C-alpha positions, 0 to 999 in steps of 0.5 A: 470524502477524506483527502489523502496525502500523496506521500506513501511509505512502505515498511517491508517485513522481510529483508530488503535493500532498504528499511523504508521506501517512500513513493509519491502517488497521484491523488487517490481515494481510499475506501476499504470494501467490507465483506462477510466471511466465516471468520467475520467481517473482512476489510479489503484494502486492495489499491493501485497507486500511480506513482513516480518512477522509482530507481531501477533497483527498487523496481527490480526488488518489487517485481515480486510481491513483498510483505509490508506495511503501507502508511499514509496520512489523511488531510487532518494528519491522521496516519493510516496503516494498511497491513499488520505484522500478522496479516501484512499487505503485499506490494508489487510495482508494475511498469507500464509504457507511460506509468508506474503502478504500485499495487497493494493487496491486503485484507484486514480484520479491522478497518484501517480508517 
């Protein structure tokens, strides 16, 4: 099993207040699920990350899905990128009573691993 950093970088593909957002998440496993469809193999990279609460302005900006690229590293330092400029990942921040969740949804044509 691969270990991943808890440092998540989101690069929005639309105009936002910042060019890059950095979040710190709890430890997580990342395993894209594979499914077959008419265009071929699809890698579903949907993941919910429990993160430290960001500033209120960031929570407000991510209250609706934002197209972006999600970047993080595995334990060997290899960068993993979820989403592409053609098929972006969509990120939204959900505020809960005691936790904050960064939900990322993306289907890719190639495995990000």
